C-alpha positions in Angstrom: 23.3 -47.7 -34.8 25.0 -44.4 -35.5 22.4 -42.3 -37.1 22.5 -39.1 -36.0 18.1 -39.1 -35.9 17.6 -42.0 -33.7 14.2 -41.7 -32.2 15.4 -41.4 -28.5 17.9 -38.3 -29.6 14.2 -36.7 -31.2 12.6 -37.0 -28.6 15.0 -35.4 -26.2 15.5 -33.0 -29.6 11.3 -32.0 -28.8 11.7 -32.1 -24.7 14.5 -29.5 -24.9 12.8 -26.8 -27.5 9.6 -27.6 -25.8 11.0 -26.4 -22.1 12.9 -23.6 -24.0 9.5 -22.3 -25.5 8.1 -22.6 -22.2 10.5 -20.9 -19.8 10.6 -18.3 -22.8 7.0 -17.9 -21.9 6.7 -17.6 -18.7 10.1 -15.6 -18.0 10.1 -13.1 -21.2 12.5 -11.6 -23.3 14.8 -8.2 -22.6 12.8 -5.7 -25.3 15.3 -2.6 -23.9 12.1 -1.3 -22.5 12.2 -3.1 -19.2 12.4 -0.8 -16.0 15.6 -0.2 -14.5 16.2 -1.7 -11.2 15.1 -0.3 -7.7 16.3 0.2 -4.4 13.1 -0.5 -2.0 15.7 1.0 1.0 16.9 3.9 -0.9 16.1 7.4 -0.2 13.1 8.6 -2.9 15.3 12.6 -2.9 13.5 15.0 -5.6 15.8 15.4 -8.0 18.5 18.0 -8.0 17.4 21.5 -9.3 18.2 22.0 -13.0 17.4 18.6 -13.8 14.8 17.8 -15.7 11.6 17.2 -13.7 12.8 19.3 -10.7 10.8 22.5 -9.7 12.7 25.9 -10.2 14.3 27.3 -7.7 12.4 28.8 -4.9 9.3 27.4 -7.0 6.2 26.6 -4.3 5.6 22.7 -4.4 1.6 22.8 -5.0 0.0 19.6 -4.2 3.5 17.9 -3.6 2.7 18.4 -0.2 1.7 16.0 2.2 0.8 17.0 5.4 1.5 14.7 8.5 -0.7 13.2 11.0 -0.4 15.2 14.7 1.8 14.0 16.7 2.2 13.8 20.9 -0.7 15.7 21.2 -0.2 18.6 18.5 -2.5 19.9 16.3 -2.6 18.7 12.9 -2.6 20.7 9.7 -6.0 21.3 8.6 -6.1 19.7 5.4 -8.3 20.7 2.2 -10.7 18.3 1.1 -9.6 16.3 -1.5 -13.5 16.3 -3.3 -15.4 19.4 -3.6 -17.9 19.9 -0.6 -20.6 19.2 -2.4 -19.6 15.7 -4.0 -17.5 14.7 -1.0 -19.9 12.6 0.5 -21.8 11.5 -3.1 -23.6 8.1 -2.2 -23.2 8.3 1.7 -24.7 11.2 2.7 -27.1 14.2 0.9 -24.9 17.2 1.8 -25.8 19.9 4.2 -27.4 17.0 6.8 -26.2 15.7 10.1 -24.4 12.7 8.8 -22.1 14.7 6.9 -21.5 17.6 8.9 -20.2 14.6 10.8 -18.2 12.7 8.5 -16.5 16.1 7.7 -15.6 16.7 11.4 -14.0 13.3 11.4 -12.5 14.2 8.0 -11.3 17.5 9.8 -9.4 15.6 12.1 -8.4 12.6 10.1 -7.7 13.3 6.7 -6.9 9.9 5.9 -10.3 9.0 6.3 -12.3 7.0 3.8 -15.7 5.7 3.8 -15.5 2.2 1.7 -12.3 1.5 3.6 -13.9 2.0 6.7 -17.5 0.2 5.6 -14.8 -2.7 4.2 -13.4 -3.4 7.7 -16.8 -2.7 9.2 -17.7 -6.1 7.2 -15.4 -8.0 7.6 -15.6 -6.7 12.1 -18.8 -8.4 11.8 -17.7 -11.6 9.9 -15.7 -11.6 12.8 -18.1 -10.8 15.6 -21.3 -13.9 13.9 -18.1 -16.2 13.7 -16.4 -16.3 17.2 -20.1 -16.1 18.6 -21.0 -19.2 17.0 -17.9 -20.6 17.6 -17.8 -19.4 21.0 -14.7 -18.0 20.7 -14.0 -15.1 23.6 -10.5 -14.4 22.9 -11.8 -12.9 19.7 -14.7 -11.6 20.6 -13.5 -9.3 23.7 -11.5 -6.7 21.8 -14.1 -6.3 18.9 -17.0 -5.5 21.7 -17.7 -2.9 24.2 -17.9 -4.5 27.7 -21.8 -4.6 27.9 -22.1 -6.4 24.7 -19.1 -8.5 25.4 -20.5 -9.8 29.1 -23.9 -10.1 27.2 -22.1 -12.2 24.3 -20.2 -14.5 26.9 -23.3 -15.3 28.9 -25.0 -16.6 25.8 -22.1 -19.2 25.2 -21.8 -20.0 28.5 -25.7 -20.7 28.9 -25.1 -22.6 25.2 -22.7 -24.6 26.2 -24.3 -25.7 29.8 -27.4 -26.5 27.7 -24.9 -28.6 25.5 -25.9 -27.1 22.2 -23.6 -26.3 19.2 -24.4 -23.9 16.6 -23.3 -24.6 13.5 -23.1 -21.4 10.9 -21.8 -20.5 7.9 -21.3 -16.3 6.7 -21.8 -16.3 3.2 -21.7 -12.6 2.2 -23.0 -8.9 3.4 -24.8 -7.8 0.4 -24.2 -4.0 1.0 -23.9 -2.0 4.2 -24.9 2.1 5.2 -23.1 4.5 7.1 -26.6 5.4 9.0 -24.6 7.8 11.5 -21.4 8.8 12.7 -20.0 11.2 16.3 -17.0 12.5 17.7 -16.9 11.8 21.5 -13.8 12.0 23.1 -11.3 11.7 20.5 -12.6 8.5 18.9 -15.1 8.4 16.2 
């Protein structure tokens, strides 16, 4: 029994080789092309003048300047449109329409306004409203609806509860969402 290659040793050797290759495939290996570790809390200053990648002394920043949003009632600096005016609302509003003019007004007040992001949020809010109405969740409905609509919804929920009825709803998806009109009233879009 002093054989170096008994079956148990071979099984453990095979298991060790298997674990080694699995760890190597998951963790990888150093090739020398890895990015250096970064500190997410450190300041990201521009490189000092004279270093590669630094702008020449006194050169304008060009498109590297990012306007900050308005603060404490101060007017925000006007931001240039991200896309040419003719293509700005492509697929959303035709140029020269009232909707395009209203969207331009919203974008002038809030340069970060993004129609696809807005429509995604509207879809999520619609799903939340439908599901909260079906389950009778007044707490979820209140911040999502105007006072008049909320009162109407709670009255209907109360009537449904009084009759002893229950609603079973399954929300599958929203196929399409379009922006029909936009307006700015009292600083709110």
